[in-house]
C-alpha positions as CSV (number, residue, x, y, z in Angstrom):
1,M,-12.2,-20.3,-6.0
2,A,-15.5,-19.3,-4.4
3,T,-18.5,-18.4,-6.5
4,V,-20.5,-15.4,-5.5
5,A,-24.2,-15.5,-6.3
6,Y,-26.5,-12.5,-6.7
7,Q,-30.3,-12.8,-6.9
8,L,-31.1,-9.7,-9.0
9,T,-34.8,-10.7,-9.4
10,P,-37.0,-13.5,-8.2
11,Q,-37.9,-14.5,-11.8
12,L,-36.0,-14.2,-15.1
13,S,-37.2,-14.7,-18.6
14,C,-34.1,-13.7,-20.6
15,H,-30.7,-12.0,-20.2
16,A,-27.7,-10.7,-22.2
17,W,-24.2,-9.7,-21.3
18,T,-21.9,-7.0,-22.8
19,A,-18.6,-8.3,-24.2
20,D,-16.6,-6.9,-21.2
21,R,-19.1,-8.5,-18.8
22,L,-19.5,-5.2,-17.0
23,H,-23.2,-4.7,-18.0
24,L,-26.0,-7.2,-17.7
25,A,-29.5,-6.8,-19.2
26,I,-32.3,-9.0,-17.7
27,C,-36.1,-9.2,-17.9
28,P,-37.8,-9.9,-14.6
29,N,-40.5,-11.9,-16.3
30,N,-42.5,-8.9,-17.3
31,H,-42.5,-6.0,-19.9
32,E,-39.4,-4.3,-18.4
33,I,-35.7,-4.6,-19.0
34,Y,-33.3,-4.0,-16.1
35,V,-29.7,-3.0,-16.9
36,Y,-27.1,-3.6,-14.2
37,Q,-23.5,-2.4,-14.0
38,K,-20.7,-4.1,-12.1
39,S,-18.8,-1.8,-9.8
40,P,-15.0,-2.0,-9.2
41,T,-15.8,-3.8,-5.9
42,G,-17.8,-6.4,-7.7
43,H,-21.3,-5.3,-6.7
44,W,-24.1,-5.0,-9.3
45,T,-26.1,-1.8,-9.4
46,R,-29.2,-1.2,-11.5
47,T,-28.6,1.8,-13.8
48,H,-31.5,1.6,-16.2
49,T,-35.1,0.4,-16.3
50,L,-36.3,0.2,-19.9
51,G,-40.1,0.1,-20.1
52,D,-40.7,0.5,-23.9
53,H,-42.4,-2.9,-24.3
54,D,-46.1,-3.6,-23.4
55,Q,-45.9,-7.3,-22.9
56,L,-43.3,-9.9,-21.7
57,V,-39.8,-9.4,-23.1
58,S,-38.9,-12.7,-24.6
59,G,-35.4,-12.1,-26.1
60,L,-32.3,-10.0,-25.4
61,D,-28.9,-9.8,-27.2
62,W,-26.0,-7.4,-26.8
63,S,-23.7,-6.8,-29.8
64,I,-20.0,-7.2,-29.2
65,D,-18.4,-4.4,-31.2
66,S,-21.1,-1.8,-31.5
67,N,-22.4,-2.4,-27.9
68,Q,-26.0,-2.2,-28.9
69,L,-28.8,-4.0,-27.0
70,V,-31.6,-5.5,-29.0
71,S,-34.9,-6.7,-27.5
72,C,-38.0,-8.5,-28.6
73,S,-41.3,-9.1,-26.9
74,H,-44.7,-10.8,-27.0
75,D,-46.1,-7.4,-28.0
76,R,-44.6,-8.2,-31.5
77,N,-42.2,-5.2,-31.2
78,S,-38.4,-5.0,-31.1
79,Y,-36.1,-2.2,-30.0
80,V,-32.4,-1.4,-30.6
81,F,-30.9,0.5,-27.6
82,S,-27.7,2.5,-28.2
83,W,-25.6,4.4,-25.7
84,Q,-25.9,8.2,-25.9
85,D,-24.3,10.2,-23.0
86,Q,-24.3,7.2,-20.8
87,V,-28.0,6.5,-21.4
88,L,-29.6,3.7,-23.5
89,K,-31.8,5.3,-26.1
90,P,-34.3,3.1,-28.0
91,E,-35.0,2.9,-31.7
92,M,-38.1,0.9,-32.8
93,V,-37.8,-1.9,-35.3
94,I,-40.5,-2.4,-38.0
95,T,-41.0,-6.1,-37.6
96,R,-44.4,-6.6,-39.3
97,L,-45.1,-9.6,-37.2
98,S,-48.7,-10.8,-36.6
99,K,-47.9,-12.8,-33.4
100,A,-45.4,-12.7,-30.5
101,A,-41.7,-12.4,-31.0
102,T,-39.9,-15.3,-29.2
103,C,-36.1,-14.8,-29.6
104,V,-33.5,-12.5,-31.1
105,K,-29.9,-12.7,-32.1
106,W,-27.4,-10.3,-33.6
107,S,-25.4,-11.5,-36.7
108,P,-21.7,-11.7,-36.2
109,C,-21.1,-8.7,-38.4
110,E,-23.7,-6.7,-36.3
111,R,-25.3,-5.1,-39.4
112,K,-28.5,-7.1,-38.9
113,F,-30.2,-9.4,-36.5
114,A,-32.8,-12.2,-36.6
115,I,-36.1,-12.4,-34.7
116,G,-38.0,-15.7,-34.3
117,S,-41.8,-15.6,-33.7
118,S,-44.9,-17.7,-32.9
119,A,-46.2,-16.5,-36.3
120,K,-44.0,-19.2,-37.9
121,A,-41.9,-16.4,-39.5
122,I,-38.4,-15.0,-39.1
123,C,-37.6,-11.3,-39.3
124,I,-34.3,-10.4,-40.8
125,C,-33.8,-6.8,-39.5
126,F,-31.3,-4.3,-40.8
127,Y,-30.7,-0.6,-40.6
128,E,-31.8,1.6,-43.6
129,E,-29.3,4.5,-43.8
130,D,-31.5,6.5,-46.1
131,S,-34.6,6.3,-43.9
132,H,-32.8,6.2,-40.5
133,W,-34.8,3.3,-39.1
134,W,-34.6,-0.5,-38.6
135,A,-36.5,-2.3,-41.3
136,S,-37.0,-6.0,-41.8
137,K,-37.6,-8.8,-44.4
138,L,-39.8,-11.8,-43.5
139,I,-39.1,-15.4,-44.2
140,R,-42.6,-16.9,-44.2
141,R,-44.3,-20.3,-44.6
142,Q,-41.3,-22.4,-43.9
143,H,-42.1,-23.5,-40.3
144,D,-45.0,-25.5,-38.9
145,S,-44.8,-24.1,-35.4
146,T,-43.3,-21.5,-33.1
147,I,-39.6,-20.6,-33.7
148,L,-37.7,-21.1,-30.4
149,M,-34.1,-20.3,-31.3
150,V,-32.0,-18.7,-34.0
151,S,-28.3,-19.0,-34.6
152,W,-26.0,-17.4,-37.2
153,H,-23.2,-18.8,-39.4
154,P,-19.9,-16.8,-38.8
155,E,-20.3,-15.1,-42.2
156,S,-23.7,-13.7,-41.2
157,I,-25.6,-15.0,-44.3
158,L,-26.8,-18.4,-43.3
159,L,-29.2,-18.7,-40.3
160,A,-30.2,-21.8,-38.4
161,T,-33.6,-22.0,-36.7
162,A,-35.1,-24.4,-34.2
163,A,-38.8,-24.7,-33.8
164,S,-41.3,-26.5,-31.6
165,D,-42.2,-28.8,-34.6
166,S,-39.0,-30.7,-33.7
167,K,-37.1,-29.5,-36.7
168,C,-34.0,-27.5,-37.4
169,R,-33.7,-25.5,-40.6
170,V,-31.0,-23.5,-42.4
171,F,-31.9,-20.4,-44.4
172,S,-30.0,-18.0,-46.6
173,T,-30.7,-14.4,-45.5
174,A,-29.4,-12.9,-48.8
175,L,-32.7,-11.0,-49.2
176,P,-33.2,-8.0,-51.5
177,G,-32.3,-4.8,-49.6
178,A,-30.4,-6.6,-46.8
179,P,-26.6,-5.8,-46.7
180,C,-25.4,-9.4,-46.9
181,E,-22.3,-8.9,-49.0
182,L,-21.2,-6.2,-46.6
183,C,-21.6,-8.7,-43.8
184,A,-19.6,-11.3,-45.6
185,D,-16.8,-8.8,-46.4
186,H,-16.8,-7.7,-42.7
187,C,-16.5,-11.3,-41.4
188,R,-13.8,-12.2,-43.9
189,S,-11.8,-9.2,-42.7
190,K,-11.9,-10.8,-39.2
191,G,-10.4,-14.0,-40.5
192,H,-13.6,-16.1,-41.0
193,S,-13.6,-18.6,-43.9
194,S,-15.3,-17.4,-47.1
195,H,-16.5,-20.8,-48.3
196,M,-19.8,-22.4,-47.4
197,H,-19.5,-25.3,-45.0
198,P,-20.9,-28.7,-46.0
199,W,-23.6,-28.6,-43.3
200,A,-25.2,-25.6,-44.9
201,T,-25.5,-26.9,-48.4
């Protein structure tokens, strides 16, 4: 089977797919996000140009069930984009970071996401229903250098991080005010195990 290659942009800093692989979000190594849609004939057409960030977009992730796109940037900001009338509308996230955000990842339950940063801190972001905004709790003073990658346990409570200090760490994100039990219940309803695996102890 032949592989068809498309050069959507000369440079690429990050990208994210929707679950159905019909939409693709990319950053062309600047402050913008391009969203492409695949046509029935197999061609990719740019449908959105999101220019909410001021500096390089360093991370993108698209949730599977809720179909929300989250971004983070060197401008220390993060946005959650939701579909409204076929248009992606942004909601700003209160990160409280002092330095650049480097990576972002939705939890499997999609009630929260994690942002790594060059401030040696992790943001655990979640939606506050009463205030109608995305808030965050910070995990500080646990890393010696920039956080390069984050990855969630299937139950959405444990989070693994990889940093440029050559170390990988595992944290519990059961922070006050974060909906951790709701995440665990959601994941158990999908058939994930409810016990803690040995590697996370």
